[in-house]
C-alpha positions, 0 to 999 in steps of 0.5 A: 280224340276220335270219335268212339264207335259207339258215336259212328254207329248211332251217329251221334253229331248228325242226330244232335245236329237236327234239331234247332240251335239255342240260337235260333229258337223261337223260344226255349221251349221249341227245342223240347217241341221239336225234340219229343215230335222227333222221338215220336217219329222215331217209335212210328218207324218201329212200329211200321216196322214190325207191322210188316214183318207182322203181316209178313209172318202171318203169310207165312202161317207163323202165328206166334212170330207174327203175335210177338211183332204186335206186341211190340207194336202195342209196347210202343203205342203204350210209350207214346202218350206218355212222350206226348205228355212231354210236350204239356210243360209247354204253356199255350202261349210259347206253343203259339210262338214256336207255332210260327216257326211250324208254318202250316206244319201239323201233327196231322202231317206226320208221316209215320201216323199216317203210314200206321193209319194206311197200314193198321187195316190191311193186316186183317186180309192175312188174318182172314186167310188164316181164319178160312184156312181153319174153317173158323169165325171169328166167334167160333175162336173166342168159344174154342180158343183152346183148340187153336190157342196160337190163332186165338193169341194172334186174334186177341194181338190184332184187337189190342194193336186195335185198341192202344192205338185208338187210345193214342188217338185219343190222349193226343186229343186231349194234348191238342185240347190242352195246346190249342184247345178243341173250338178253335177254328186253327186245325186246318179245318178239321173241326174237334168233332172230326178229330174225336170221330177218328178217335173211334175209327177201327181196324177190325171192326169184325173183330169189335164186332164178334165180342158183341155176338159173343155177348149175345149167344150167352142171353140178356143180362137178365136171362144169362146161358152158357155158350153152346146151349141152343136157344129154346 
């Protein structure tokens, strides 16, 4: 019997031959480890495509379309931690058996992750151009969201993307802690403190600062005032 159209289109033979075979696996868990990481790279591939599309839409002032692409990015970033949770069925002992097959490889070498890390900040430039075209600051946009709601929603999409990527990195640190440990010297020379610092890296610090600035405009916790009210 020949291949179905589904098999031909999805290329299932090629796809399912990309993993280690049972007779060559270093242990029973190596297939689990490899498949989960391959799944993550496919998620990264889609995220990268959506980032490029969001950039293109912003440069054409297609705000709603850009926001929709960012929502897709965050959907994948929210889904990735449960995907990586499936790695936790592997014991640390079995991981170290797999590690021999992995050689010098490390999650830090993921081409998809590193491309997202590089591309994320590039969305600031087209967004800033949109702000300048409207002659508004980020704080202005927060204060008068209804006046430029599409632009406000786009800003919220960028903030959410940044937040979800930080959360993903933090949750991945917990996976490293579970499988490898954070006090080891084996993290390719990268101490745990540097991993934790990386999880705090912001794509759009201006957006986060504006939230603080907006709070400051309302006064202290002991003397709050409505937005727009001038200081005495």
